[in-house]
C-alpha positions in Angstrom: -10.4 -6.1 5.8 -8.5 -4.5 8.4 -10.1 -2.3 11.2 -8.1 0.1 13.0 -9.8 1.9 16.0 -8.6 2.2 19.6 -12.0 2.1 20.9 -12.7 -1.9 21.6 -16.3 -1.4 21.1 -16.1 0.2 17.7 -13.7 -2.4 17.1 -16.0 -5.1 17.8 -19.3 -3.9 16.4 -17.4 -3.1 12.9 -15.8 -6.2 12.8 -19.1 -8.4 13.7 -20.9 -6.3 11.1 -18.6 -6.8 8.5 -18.1 -10.6 9.3 -22.3 -10.9 9.2 -21.7 -9.5 5.6 -19.3 -12.1 4.6 -16.1 -10.2 4.9 -12.9 -11.6 6.9 -11.7 -9.1 9.5 -8.7 -8.3 11.5 -7.9 -5.9 13.9 -5.8 -3.4 15.1 -5.8 -1.1 18.4 -3.7 1.8 17.3 -1.9 3.1 14.5 1.6 1.6 14.6 -0.2 -1.9 14.7 -2.3 -0.9 11.7 0.7 -0.3 9.7 2.5 -3.2 10.2 -0.4 -5.5 9.9 -1.3 -3.9 6.7 2.3 -5.0 5.9 2.1 -8.4 7.0 -1.6 -9.5 6.5 -2.0 -7.6 3.2 -5.4 -6.6 3.6 -8.0 -5.5 0.5 -9.5 -2.5 2.3 -8.4 -0.6 5.5 -10.9 1.1 7.8 -9.0 3.8 9.7 -9.8 5.9 12.7 -7.9 9.4 13.2 -7.9 10.1 16.4 -5.5 7.4 18.3 -2.7 7.5 20.6 0.9 6.7 20.2 0.3 7.3 15.7 -2.4 9.5 14.7 -4.5 8.1 11.7 -3.4 10.6 9.5 0.4 9.6 10.4 -0.5 5.8 9.5 -2.2 6.9 6.3 0.9 8.6 5.0 3.1 6.0 5.9 1.0 3.2 4.3 0.5 4.8 1.2 4.4 5.5 0.8 4.3 1.9 -0.5 0.7 0.7 -0.5 -2.1 1.4 -2.8 -4.6 -0.5 -0.5 -7.6 1.3 -0.3 -8.3 3.4 2.8 -11.6 4.2 4.5 -11.3 6.8 7.3 -14.3 5.9 10.0 -14.1 9.0 12.1 -16.4 11.0 14.8 -14.6 14.2 13.2 -17.0 15.1 10.5 -15.7 18.7 9.6 -14.8 19.4 6.3 -11.1 20.5 7.3 -10.3 17.0 8.9 -12.0 15.2 5.7 -9.7 17.3 3.4 -6.3 16.5 5.7 -7.3 12.6 5.5 -8.1 12.9 1.4 -4.5 14.5 1.3 -2.9 12.2 3.4 -4.0 9.4 0.8 -7.5 8.2 2.2 -9.9 6.9 -0.6 -13.0 7.5 1.2 -14.5 9.4 4.8 -17.7 8.0 6.6 -18.4 9.9 10.1 -19.4 8.1 13.0 -22.3 6.8 13.9 -22.7 5.2 10.5 -24.8 2.0 8.9 -23.1 -1.3 8.6 -24.7 -1.5 5.0 -23.5 1.8 4.2 -19.9 0.8 5.4 -20.6 -2.3 3.2 -21.8 -0.6 0.1 -18.1 2.0 0.5 -16.4 -0.9 1.0 -17.8 -2.9 -2.4 -17.0 0.3 -4.2 -13.6 0.4 -3.2 -13.1 -3.3 -3.9 -14.3 -2.5 -7.8 -12.0 0.2 -8.1 -9.2 -2.1 -7.0 -10.5 -4.9 -9.5 -10.4 -2.4 -12.5 -6.9 -1.4 -11.9 -5.8 -5.1 -11.4 -7.3 -5.2 -15.3 -5.1 -2.7 -16.3 -2.1 -3.6 -14.2 0.4 -4.6 -17.0 3.2 -2.2 -17.5 5.8 -1.8 -20.3 9.2 -0.1 -19.8 11.7 -0.7 -22.3 11.8 -4.1 -23.0 10.7 -5.3 -19.6 6.7 -6.2 -19.1 5.6 -6.3 -15.5 2.1 -8.1 -14.9 1.5 -7.0 -11.6 -2.1 -8.8 -11.6 -0.5 -12.2 -12.1 3.1 -11.5 -10.6 4.8 -12.3 -14.1 7.8 -10.2 -15.2 9.5 -10.6 -18.7 12.1 -9.4 -20.6 11.2 -9.2 -24.2 9.3 -12.6 -24.6 11.4 -14.4 -22.0 9.8 -14.7 -18.2 12.0 -14.0 -15.6 12.2 -15.6 -12.3 12.4 -13.3 -9.5 12.4 -14.0 -5.7 9.9 -12.6 -3.6 11.6 -9.7 -2.4 12.8 -8.9 -5.6 9.1 -9.0 -7.3 7.9 -6.8 -4.0 10.5 -4.4 -5.0 10.1 -3.8 -8.5 6.1 -3.8 -8.2 6.6 -1.0 -5.7 9.0 1.0 -8.0 6.5 0.2 -10.9 3.4 1.5 -9.1 5.5 4.5 -8.6 7.3 4.6 -11.6 9.0 7.9 -12.3 8.9 8.9 -9.0 12.0 8.8 -6.5 11.5 6.7 -3.7 13.4 6.9 -0.3 15.8 4.0 1.0 13.1 4.4 3.8 10.3 4.1 2.2 11.3 0.9 -0.2 12.7 -0.8 2.9 9.4 -0.4 4.9 7.4 -1.2 1.8 9.2 -4.7 0.8 10.6 -5.9 4.7 8.2 -3.9 6.9 8.1 -1.1 9.3 10.9 -2.7 11.4 13.4 -3.0 8.7 13.0 1.4 7.8 16.5 1.9 8.7 18.2 -1.3 7.5 20.1 0.1 4.4 22.5 -2.9 3.9 19.4 -5.0 2.8 18.8 -2.8 -0.3 21.8 -2.3 -2.4 22.3 -6.3 -3.0 18.5 -6.7 -4.1 18.7 -3.6 -6.3 22.2 -5.2 -7.9 20.2 -8.3 -8.7 17.3 -6.8 -10.1 19.7 -4.9 -12.7 21.5 -7.9 -13.6 18.1 -10.0 -14.5 16.4 -7.0 -16.1 19.0 -4.7 -17.0 21.2 -1.8 -15.9 19.1 0.9 -16.9 16.0 0.0 -15.5 16.1 1.6 -11.8 18.0 4.8 -11.5 19.6 5.7 -9.0 19.3 9.2 -6.4 22.6 9.3 -4.6 21.9 9.5 -0.9 18.4 9.7 -1.4 17.1 6.4 -3.1 15.8 4.6 -6.5 13.2 5.3 -9.3 12.0 2.9 -12.0 12.6 4.8 -15.1 9.3 5.1 -17.2 11.7 5.2 -20.5 15.2 2.9 -19.4 16.3 3.3 -23.4 16.8 7.2 -22.9 
């Protein structure tokens, strides 16, 4: 569980409450740090404040959602309908207005985790003769399992989750290597070339000057 909030008393009280419920908790004091910790720590759920210095919660949510499907629950004093709509439109999964009870927060978290479990059960994706089993980190071409490096797998998973959609170079670099590598374009092309050699030249399409997409039907 990752708690992202610029108020130390909120971070501490939420952390203590969640730990008492049996959750493992990490904290971040602002949005940019929160985005970085989602990348490095890979939490099961993110609890995000909206009004924070340097990077707002909305901006952090949009950045995370561009490369991750981790459940995000907004915790905010701003309870107006418009704020809730903006947060949900940015990619948040749920919204809890401060002050709230720790038992209610725990219940919201359990709902989010159930949704993740259900999604994992449906995580086998088929693209032509390529099978990607996201839950078990397994990739096959036909009946033969293919060994991928960690970065190759993370790139393929990111493209598979967003299959049919163009992801920009920056989104992919941030999703695979982290925010600090957002503009390191030299890292990306060799990885795509390697995946094409292992999985077939037509699986990953290029959008010149923009990015890449995983084709829903690589044979077409």
